[in-house]
C-alpha positions as CSV (number, residue, x, y, z in Angstrom):
1,M,0.0,0.0,0.0
2,S,1.6,3.3,-1.0
3,F,1.5,6.3,1.2
4,S,0.4,9.7,-0.1
5,A,1.0,12.9,1.9
6,K,-2.4,14.0,0.4
7,T,-4.4,11.1,1.8
8,K,-6.5,13.5,3.9
9,S,-9.1,15.7,2.2
10,R,-7.6,19.1,1.8
11,T,-8.5,22.4,0.1
12,H,-5.7,24.5,-1.2
13,D,-7.4,27.5,-2.6
14,I,-8.9,29.0,0.6
15,V,-7.2,30.5,3.6
16,I,-7.5,28.1,6.6
17,S,-7.4,29.6,10.1
18,M,-5.1,27.6,12.4
19,K,-7.1,25.8,15.1
20,A,-5.3,26.3,18.5
21,G,-5.2,23.9,21.4
22,L,-3.4,22.9,24.6
23,C,-1.8,19.7,25.6
24,T,-2.8,19.0,29.2
25,I,0.7,17.7,29.9
26,A,1.6,21.4,30.2
27,L,-0.5,21.5,33.4
28,Q,0.7,18.4,35.1
29,K,0.2,19.9,38.6
30,H,-3.4,20.4,37.9
31,S,-6.3,17.9,37.5
32,V,-7.4,17.3,34.0
33,F,-10.6,19.1,34.8
34,E,-8.7,22.2,35.9
35,A,-6.6,21.9,32.8
36,I,-9.6,22.0,30.5
37,D,-11.0,25.0,32.4
38,M,-7.7,26.8,32.0
39,A,-7.6,26.0,28.3
40,K,-11.1,27.5,27.9
41,A,-10.2,30.6,29.9
42,A,-7.1,31.1,27.7
43,G,-9.2,30.9,24.5
44,A,-8.1,27.4,23.3
45,Q,-10.4,25.5,21.1
46,S,-9.2,22.0,22.1
47,V,-7.1,19.9,24.4
48,E,-4.9,16.9,24.0
49,I,-5.4,14.7,27.0
50,W,-2.1,13.7,28.7
51,G,-1.9,9.9,28.7
52,K,-0.5,9.4,32.2
53,P,-1.9,9.7,35.8
54,P,-3.6,11.7,37.1
55,H,-5.0,13.0,33.8
56,T,-5.4,9.4,32.5
57,P,-5.4,6.9,35.3
58,Y,-4.3,3.3,35.0
59,P,-5.7,0.7,35.2
60,I,-8.2,2.2,32.8
61,D,-11.0,4.0,34.6
62,E,-14.0,4.3,32.2
63,A,-16.0,6.5,34.6
64,H,-13.2,9.0,34.9
65,L,-12.8,9.1,31.1
66,A,-16.5,9.7,30.7
67,R,-16.3,12.6,33.1
68,V,-13.4,14.1,31.2
69,R,-15.3,13.9,27.9
70,M,-18.4,15.5,29.4
71,H,-16.4,18.2,31.1
72,A,-14.8,19.2,27.9
73,R,-18.1,19.1,26.0
74,N,-19.7,21.3,28.6
75,A,-16.8,23.7,28.4
76,G,-17.1,23.9,24.6
77,I,-13.6,22.4,24.2
78,A,-12.9,19.7,21.6
79,V,-10.8,16.7,22.7
80,A,-8.5,16.8,19.7
81,A,-6.2,13.9,20.6
82,Y,-5.2,11.4,23.2
83,G,-1.5,11.6,24.1
84,S,-0.7,8.0,24.6
85,Y,2.6,6.4,25.7
86,Y,2.0,3.3,23.6
87,N,5.4,2.5,22.1
88,A,5.5,0.7,18.8
89,G,7.9,-2.3,18.9
90,G,8.2,-2.3,22.7
91,M,6.3,-2.9,25.9
92,V,5.4,0.1,28.1
93,E,3.8,-0.1,31.6
94,V,2.1,2.9,33.3
95,N,1.3,2.5,37.0
96,G,1.7,-1.3,36.6
97,A,-0.6,-1.6,33.6
98,T,0.7,-2.7,30.2
99,L,-0.3,-0.5,27.4
100,T,-1.9,-2.4,24.5
101,A,-3.3,-1.1,21.2
102,E,-6.8,-2.3,22.2
103,G,-6.6,-0.5,25.5
104,E,-5.3,2.8,24.1
105,L,-8.0,2.7,21.4
106,A,-10.6,2.1,24.1
107,I,-9.4,5.2,26.0
108,A,-9.5,7.3,22.8
109,R,-13.1,6.2,22.1
110,A,-14.1,6.9,25.7
111,L,-12.6,10.4,25.4
112,G,-14.1,11.0,22.0
113,A,-10.6,11.7,20.6
114,P,-10.3,11.4,16.8
115,C,-6.6,10.6,17.0
116,I,-3.9,9.0,19.2
117,R,-0.4,10.1,19.5
118,I,2.0,7.1,19.9
119,W,5.7,6.7,20.2
120,P,7.6,5.1,17.3
121,G,10.2,3.0,19.0
122,K,12.6,3.7,21.8
123,K,15.8,4.5,19.8
124,E,16.8,6.7,16.9
125,Q,17.1,5.2,13.5
126,K,20.9,5.5,13.6
127,D,21.0,3.4,16.7
128,L,18.9,0.6,15.3
129,S,19.5,-2.3,13.0
130,P,17.4,-2.6,9.8
131,V,15.7,-5.6,11.4
132,D,14.8,-3.5,14.5
133,I,13.4,-0.7,12.4
134,D,11.3,-3.1,10.4
135,A,9.9,-4.4,13.7
136,V,8.9,-0.9,14.8
137,I,7.3,-0.2,11.4
138,R,5.3,-3.5,11.5
139,D,3.9,-2.6,14.9
140,I,3.0,0.9,13.7
141,R,1.1,-0.6,10.8
142,V,-0.7,-3.0,13.0
143,I,-2.0,-0.3,15.3
144,G,-2.8,1.8,12.2
145,D,-5.1,-1.0,10.9
146,K,-6.8,-1.4,14.3
147,A,-7.3,2.4,14.7
148,L,-8.6,2.7,11.1
149,A,-11.3,0.2,11.9
150,A,-12.2,2.3,14.9
151,G,-12.3,5.5,12.9
152,I,-9.3,6.9,14.8
153,A,-6.1,8.3,13.3
154,I,-2.6,7.5,14.6
155,V,0.0,10.2,14.8
156,L,3.7,9.5,15.5
157,E,5.5,11.4,18.2
158,R,8.6,13.2,17.0
159,H,10.9,13.0,20.0
160,C,14.5,12.1,20.9
161,N,15.0,8.4,21.1
162,T,12.4,7.6,18.4
163,I,12.8,6.7,14.8
164,T,11.2,10.1,13.8
165,S,13.6,12.3,15.8
166,A,16.1,13.4,13.2
167,W,16.2,16.6,11.1
168,D,16.7,14.4,8.0
169,G,14.9,11.4,6.6
170,V,11.6,11.5,8.3
171,D,9.8,12.1,5.0
172,V,11.5,8.9,3.6
173,L,10.4,7.0,6.8
174,M,6.8,8.1,6.4
175,K,6.7,7.0,2.8
176,R,8.2,3.7,3.9
177,I,5.6,3.2,6.5
178,G,3.1,3.6,3.7
179,H,-0.1,3.5,5.7
180,P,-3.2,5.6,5.0
181,N,-4.0,6.0,8.7
182,I,-0.5,6.8,10.0
183,F,0.5,10.4,10.1
184,L,3.1,12.6,11.8
185,N,2.6,14.5,15.0
186,Y,4.7,17.3,13.7
187,Q,7.1,19.2,16.0
188,I,10.6,20.5,15.6
189,P,13.4,18.2,16.9
190,Y,14.5,18.6,20.5
191,P,17.1,19.0,21.8
192,S,19.0,20.7,19.0
193,S,21.3,23.7,18.6
194,A,20.2,27.3,18.2
195,E,21.9,27.4,14.8
196,D,19.9,24.3,13.6
197,Y,16.7,25.8,14.8
198,E,17.4,29.0,13.0
199,K,18.8,27.5,9.8
200,R,16.8,24.2,9.4
201,S,13.3,24.8,10.8
202,A,11.8,26.4,7.7
203,D,12.9,23.5,5.5
204,D,11.7,21.0,8.1
205,H,8.2,22.6,8.2
206,K,8.0,22.6,4.4
207,T,9.2,19.0,4.1
208,L,7.1,17.4,6.8
209,M,3.9,19.3,7.2
210,P,2.4,17.4,4.2
211,F,2.6,14.3,6.4
212,A,1.1,15.9,9.6
213,H,-2.3,15.4,11.1
214,H,-1.6,17.0,14.4
215,V,1.0,19.5,15.6
216,H,2.9,20.3,18.9
217,L,4.5,23.7,19.1
218,Q,7.2,25.0,21.4
219,N,10.0,27.6,21.1
220,Y,13.3,28.3,22.8
221,V,15.5,31.2,23.8
222,R,18.7,31.6,21.8
223,D,21.4,30.1,23.9
224,T,24.5,28.7,22.1
225,S,25.9,27.2,25.3
226,V,23.3,24.5,25.8
227,R,21.4,21.9,23.7
228,N,18.3,22.2,25.8
229,P,17.6,25.9,26.2
230,K,14.7,27.4,28.2
231,R,11.3,27.6,26.6
232,T,9.9,30.9,25.6
233,F,6.8,32.2,23.8
234,L,6.1,30.8,20.3
235,A,6.4,34.2,18.8
236,E,9.7,35.1,20.4
237,G,12.1,32.1,20.1
238,V,14.7,30.8,17.7
239,V,12.1,29.1,15.5
240,D,10.3,31.4,13.1
241,Y,6.8,30.1,13.3
242,A,5.5,32.5,10.7
243,K,7.3,30.2,8.3
244,F,5.6,27.2,9.9
245,G,2.2,28.9,9.3
246,A,3.1,29.4,5.6
247,A,4.1,25.7,5.3
248,A,1.0,24.5,7.0
249,K,-1.2,26.5,4.7
250,A,0.7,25.4,1.6
251,S,0.2,21.7,2.7
252,G,-3.5,22.3,3.3
253,F,-3.2,21.3,7.0
254,T,-6.6,21.4,8.8
255,G,-5.7,19.8,12.1
256,Y,-4.9,21.3,15.5
257,A,-1.8,23.1,16.5
258,M,-1.2,22.5,20.2
259,V,0.7,24.4,22.8
260,E,2.8,21.6,24.3
261,F,4.6,23.3,27.1
262,L,4.5,26.8,28.6
263,A,7.1,29.5,28.4
264,D,9.5,29.8,31.3
265,K,8.1,33.1,32.6
266,A,7.7,33.1,36.4
267,D,6.1,36.6,36.4
268,M,2.9,35.5,34.6
269,S,0.1,33.2,35.4
270,E,-0.3,29.9,33.6
271,T,-3.5,31.1,32.0
272,E,-1.7,34.2,30.7
273,L,1.1,32.1,29.3
274,I,-1.3,29.8,27.5
275,R,-3.3,32.7,26.2
276,R,-0.2,34.4,24.7
277,D,0.6,31.4,22.7
278,I,-3.0,30.6,21.7
279,D,-3.4,34.1,20.4
280,F,-0.2,33.7,18.4
281,I,-1.3,30.4,16.8
282,R,-4.4,32.2,15.6
283,T,-2.3,34.6,13.6
284,L,-0.6,31.8,11.6
């Protein structure tokens, strides 16, 4: 089965306003209900539910999930995604419970989430043998099939120690996966150098946004002395997100762009920090 970056229905001749949301992982010290309320207060349209306790308890608590779904609905907030820690090609336990494809799909259905973010492996491509990479891809395709039958999309986390982490080759990997229900959870690589963020981000947006179904956004201060600089507002850091907005429009992206973590600004409330980034996303 061949993969096309245009699998999703998209319209290129109209201007699409970016839909802005918040990952509840940004508010780990708050209950998921408080996180939803804060997202609403900050003007977000959606949330991605963090897939770990206390936001998602394990073993699976269906009554809790039903309350989360209803709370979001009553707040007028869409549940855009479920941020699972299911890891293709490997076993993961959360609070003593083993994550399975069936269990994670059940959680997404209970939340009313149209897509699940999963982790593609536990190492980068350069650290894996071809056989190991094939095993990760097979597992990705399996959960893609199961999710397709459930009407739920799968998006692949782009994170260090995964096969989607590098600046180069992720487009080749997505074509190799070749599944109509497997997409990229786009975000810039982290950690990386300030020089890479400034010089490579625009090409990264342009190359990979055609494969994206969901987006995580974060930005960093310019600091050449470290590879994991402090976070700052999306509009102010080393990544020029205006270029991201142009790439998203060119690709016909119609999904949600999510604030993943908050800027390191101790003099502002969390709601103010969220609102600043949500307002910026709406300008893209």
